[in-house]
C-alpha positions in Angstrom: 43.4 -46.7 -63.0 45.0 -46.7 -59.5 43.7 -49.6 -57.4 43.8 -49.7 -53.6 43.2 -52.4 -51.0 41.4 -50.8 -48.1 38.7 -51.1 -45.5 35.0 -50.4 -46.0 33.0 -49.6 -42.8 29.8 -51.6 -42.1 27.8 -52.2 -38.9 26.0 -49.9 -36.6 27.0 -47.2 -34.1 29.4 -48.6 -31.5 29.5 -51.9 -33.4 31.7 -51.3 -36.3 32.7 -54.1 -38.7 35.1 -53.6 -41.6 35.2 -55.3 -45.0 38.5 -55.6 -46.9 37.8 -54.4 -50.4 39.7 -53.7 -53.6 38.5 -50.4 -55.1 39.7 -47.5 -57.3 41.6 -44.9 -55.4 39.1 -42.1 -56.4 36.0 -43.9 -55.0 34.7 -42.9 -51.5 35.4 -45.1 -48.5 32.0 -46.8 -48.5 31.4 -46.4 -52.2 31.7 -48.8 -55.2 34.3 -51.4 -55.1 35.8 -54.0 -57.5 36.0 -57.1 -55.2 35.5 -58.0 -51.5 38.4 -60.1 -50.3 37.9 -60.4 -46.5 36.7 -58.8 -43.3 37.9 -57.5 -40.0 35.9 -57.5 -36.7 37.8 -55.6 -33.9 35.3 -56.1 -31.1 35.5 -59.7 -30.1 38.1 -60.5 -27.3 40.5 -61.9 -30.0 39.8 -59.8 -33.0 38.8 -61.6 -36.3 40.8 -60.8 -39.4 40.0 -63.0 -42.4 41.3 -62.4 -45.9 41.3 -64.6 -49.1 45.1 -64.9 -49.3 45.1 -65.9 -53.0 43.1 -62.9 -54.0 45.2 -60.6 -51.9 48.4 -61.9 -53.6 46.7 -61.6 -57.0 45.8 -57.9 -56.5 49.2 -57.0 -55.0 50.9 -58.7 -58.1 48.7 -56.6 -60.4 50.0 -53.4 -58.7 47.3 -52.6 -56.1 48.5 -50.6 -53.2 47.5 -51.8 -49.7 46.6 -49.1 -47.1 48.7 -48.7 -44.0 46.0 -50.3 -41.9 45.8 -53.3 -44.1 49.6 -53.7 -44.1 49.5 -53.7 -40.3 46.7 -56.2 -40.0 48.4 -58.6 -42.4 51.7 -58.4 -40.4 49.8 -59.0 -37.2 47.9 -62.0 -38.6 51.2 -63.5 -40.0 52.7 -63.2 -36.5 49.8 -65.0 -34.9 49.9 -67.7 -37.6 53.6 -68.4 -36.8 53.0 -68.8 -33.1 
């Protein structure tokens, strides 16, 4: 079973909101998932990206692959945390 960490779209038209989920690779984007580990809201002036760091590290240690977007968001949040 291939596991991915990716984004699931929520919200309404013109007001998107993304949840960070762990799901099987074969599942559709908004389909069934294993665990929700955070969220991303791009619309506020300073975008909100919240993720349960311990669960993220756990799933990465178990072999889950993060999507390119998730990798970028993690890097960006780490830069903000260092400042």
